[in-house]
Structures are given as C-alpha cells and as structure tokens.
C-alpha positions as CSV (number, residue, x, y, z in Angstrom):
1,M,-28.4,39.6,12.5
2,E,-27.6,38.6,9.0
3,L,-30.6,40.4,7.5
4,L,-29.4,43.7,8.9
5,E,-25.8,43.2,7.9
6,R,-26.9,42.4,4.4
7,R,-29.0,45.6,4.3
8,I,-26.0,47.7,5.6
9,R,-23.8,46.2,2.9
10,E,-26.4,46.9,0.2
11,S,-27.5,50.4,1.2
12,G,-25.0,51.8,3.7
13,V,-22.5,54.4,2.7
14,V,-19.2,54.9,4.6
15,K,-18.3,58.6,4.9
16,P,-15.1,60.2,6.1
17,G,-14.8,60.4,9.9
18,Q,-16.0,56.9,10.6
19,V,-19.6,57.8,9.8
20,L,-21.9,55.1,8.5
21,K,-24.9,56.5,6.6
22,V,-27.9,54.2,6.7
23,D,-30.6,56.8,6.4
24,S,-32.2,55.0,3.5
25,F,-33.6,52.4,5.8
26,L,-32.8,53.1,9.5
27,N,-32.9,56.7,10.6
28,H,-34.5,58.9,8.0
29,Q,-36.5,56.7,5.8
30,M,-37.6,53.7,7.8
31,D,-38.0,50.0,6.7
32,V,-40.7,49.0,9.0
33,A,-40.6,45.3,8.0
34,L,-36.9,45.3,8.9
35,F,-37.7,47.0,12.2
36,R,-40.3,44.3,12.9
37,E,-37.6,41.6,12.4
38,M,-35.2,43.5,14.6
39,A,-37.9,43.9,17.3
40,R,-38.5,40.1,17.2
41,A,-34.8,39.4,17.6
42,W,-34.6,41.7,20.7
43,G,-37.8,40.1,22.0
44,R,-36.2,36.7,21.9
45,E,-32.9,38.0,23.4
46,F,-34.6,39.7,26.4
47,A,-37.5,37.2,26.8
48,D,-36.2,36.1,30.2
49,R,-36.1,39.7,31.6
50,P,-39.1,41.4,33.3
51,V,-39.2,44.3,30.9
52,N,-42.2,46.6,31.4
53,K,-41.1,49.7,29.4
54,V,-39.1,50.5,26.3
55,M,-36.9,53.7,26.3
56,T,-35.0,55.5,23.6
57,I,-33.8,59.0,22.8
58,E,-35.1,61.6,20.4
59,A,-35.2,61.4,17.4
60,S,-33.7,58.5,15.4
61,G,-34.5,55.9,18.0
62,I,-38.2,56.6,18.2
63,G,-39.4,54.7,15.2
64,L,-37.4,51.6,16.1
65,A,-38.4,51.7,19.7
66,A,-42.1,52.2,18.8
67,I,-42.0,48.9,16.7
68,V,-40.2,47.2,19.6
69,G,-42.9,48.4,22.0
70,D,-45.6,47.2,19.7
71,E,-44.0,43.8,19.3
72,L,-43.6,43.4,23.0
73,G,-46.9,45.0,24.0
74,L,-45.1,47.7,26.1
75,P,-45.3,51.5,26.4
76,V,-42.4,53.5,24.9
77,V,-40.8,56.5,26.5
78,F,-38.3,58.7,24.7
79,A,-35.9,61.3,26.2
80,K,-36.6,64.7,24.7
81,K,-33.7,66.9,23.6
82,A,-35.6,70.1,24.5
83,Q,-37.9,71.4,27.1
84,S,-41.4,72.1,25.8
85,I,-44.5,73.7,27.2
86,N,-46.2,70.3,26.9
87,L,-43.8,68.9,29.5
88,D,-45.1,69.9,32.9
89,G,-44.0,68.9,36.3
90,S,-40.6,67.6,37.4
91,V,-38.2,65.8,35.1
92,H,-35.1,63.6,35.1
93,T,-32.3,65.1,33.1
94,A,-28.9,64.3,31.8
95,Q,-26.4,65.8,29.4
96,I,-25.2,63.9,26.3
97,T,-22.8,64.6,23.5
98,S,-23.9,63.6,20.1
99,Y,-21.2,61.9,18.0
100,T,-23.0,62.5,14.8
101,H,-24.1,66.1,15.4
102,K,-21.0,67.2,17.4
103,R,-23.0,69.0,20.1
104,D,-24.2,68.7,23.6
105,Y,-27.9,68.2,24.5
106,D,-29.7,68.2,27.8
107,V,-32.2,65.3,27.6
108,I,-35.2,65.0,29.7
109,V,-37.9,62.6,30.7
110,S,-40.9,63.4,32.9
111,K,-40.9,61.7,36.3
112,R,-44.5,60.7,35.5
113,Y,-43.2,58.2,32.8
114,I,-40.3,56.5,34.5
115,G,-39.9,55.4,38.1
116,P,-38.6,52.8,40.5
117,D,-41.2,50.2,39.4
118,D,-39.9,50.2,35.8
119,H,-37.8,47.6,34.2
120,V,-36.4,49.2,31.1
121,L,-35.2,47.9,27.8
122,I,-33.2,50.7,26.1
123,I,-33.3,50.7,22.3
124,D,-31.3,52.9,19.9
125,D,-30.2,52.9,16.3
126,F,-26.4,53.4,16.9
127,L,-23.8,52.8,19.5
128,A,-20.4,54.4,19.0
129,N,-18.8,56.0,22.1
130,G,-21.9,55.5,24.2
131,C,-22.6,59.1,25.1
132,A,-26.3,58.9,24.4
133,M,-26.6,55.6,26.2
134,E,-24.9,57.1,29.3
135,G,-27.5,59.8,29.3
136,L,-30.3,57.3,29.2
137,I,-28.7,55.2,31.9
138,A,-28.3,58.3,34.1
139,I,-32.0,59.1,33.7
140,C,-33.0,55.5,34.6
141,Q,-30.7,55.7,37.7
142,Q,-32.2,59.0,38.8
143,A,-35.6,57.4,38.5
144,G,-34.6,54.3,40.4
145,A,-35.6,52.2,37.4
146,T,-33.9,48.9,36.6
147,I,-32.1,48.6,33.2
148,E,-32.9,45.1,32.0
149,G,-31.0,45.4,28.7
150,I,-29.8,47.5,25.9
151,G,-30.8,46.8,22.3
152,I,-28.7,48.4,19.5
153,A,-29.3,48.2,15.8
154,I,-25.7,49.0,14.7
155,E,-22.7,49.1,17.1
156,K,-19.4,50.5,15.9
157,G,-17.3,47.8,17.5
158,F,-14.1,49.7,16.9
159,Q,-15.3,52.4,19.2
160,Q,-15.5,52.0,23.0
161,G,-19.2,52.4,23.8
162,G,-20.2,48.8,23.7
163,A,-17.2,47.4,25.5
164,L,-17.6,50.0,28.3
165,L,-21.3,49.1,28.8
166,R,-20.6,45.4,28.9
167,E,-17.7,45.9,31.4
168,R,-20.2,47.6,33.6
169,G,-22.5,44.6,33.5
170,F,-25.2,45.7,31.1
171,K,-26.6,43.1,28.8
172,V,-26.1,44.7,25.4
173,C,-27.6,43.0,22.3
174,S,-26.3,44.7,19.1
175,L,-27.8,43.2,15.9
176,A,-24.9,44.2,13.7
177,I,-21.4,45.1,15.0
178,V,-19.2,46.9,12.5
179,E,-15.6,45.8,13.2
180,S,-14.1,48.2,10.6
181,M,-15.1,50.4,7.6
182,D,-13.2,52.3,5.0
183,H,-14.7,55.3,3.3
184,E,-12.3,55.1,0.4
185,T,-13.3,51.6,-0.7
186,G,-16.7,51.5,1.0
187,R,-15.8,48.2,2.6
188,I,-17.6,47.3,5.8
189,E,-16.4,44.3,8.0
190,F,-18.7,42.8,10.7
191,R,-17.6,41.1,13.9
C-alpha cells in the first residue's frame, strides 16, 4: 500500500536492533484516516472470504482492528494479556513472546466470544517473527474457529514470521513489507 509506505518513510524512525518506530501514526498516536484506508484495503483483499469476526491482540492492534471491524460491519475480539475480574467463565489461552517488549505473555480470550462457528480475520500492526500471531492462531484452533486470513499493517520481510505463516497455508495480506532498514542512515527499503 503506497500510502502506508510513504507514511513510514516520512514519519518512521529506524532504531538499533531492527526496531521500526511508527508510534506517531500507528501504535501510540493513531491516524484514523489512514486506518480507514487500510481497513478498506483488507476489506477488498478478503471480500471473498466468509469472515464474521475480527480478532487482534492487546494493545497496539486494538485501534486498527476496531476500524476494520467498523468498516466490515463485524464484531472485534482482542486477546487480553492479563486475567481480570471482568473475565468470567472459561477461556482459551496461549503463551506468546513479544519481540518489542522482550517478555512472555499469557494471552486469553473468553470462550463466549470465539467458537467453532467463527470465521476470523486476524489483524495486527506488526509481523516480525510471528510469535503474537502464533498465539492468536492457537486460540482460534482451541476454539475450533476458522482463520480466513491475516491482515498486517507492517511486515518485517527480513524476519521469518510472514514466510512461515504463508508456508502453512495462511492467506497473509501485509500492506507494507519492509525488506531492509538501517538505523545508521534511517533508510527503509520495501519489497
């Protein structure tokens, strides 16, 4: 998606350790107009799939998934990173490792909100090694839900996550795939 790539070039900051900081428009401060264009792109990409639910993971994916859900007229479920007193009953759970935060999380979704009748479109802001995505996939599999596709805002194409998901047969639509980036020059190359 040219619009997203342009925004990454204009506002993204490459940090040491292969970190791309896009918090000015994607995952801290949110550009809702850009999100709406991204949601429309995913809507076109997955129009042939019987999606009835959008799913993401707390916290950075929530804003983006909410706009996708609104655009598609679908409910949005997010995997929580902590058990709360508001979450009653039985849950599906998986453990993920956060690339950005360098820690493990148990993520949970109430069994009330995902089940075998659901056809899920997973949405997230980043895909690097695919650890968060593996957790969401595990939750969908525990629930007996069908994963109809995976929509990613920014994929780090030089890391293995996207390739592994595609090899497993998942339809992955990444709107911007970063092929390489250099923190010393700030240069970002797209696939």
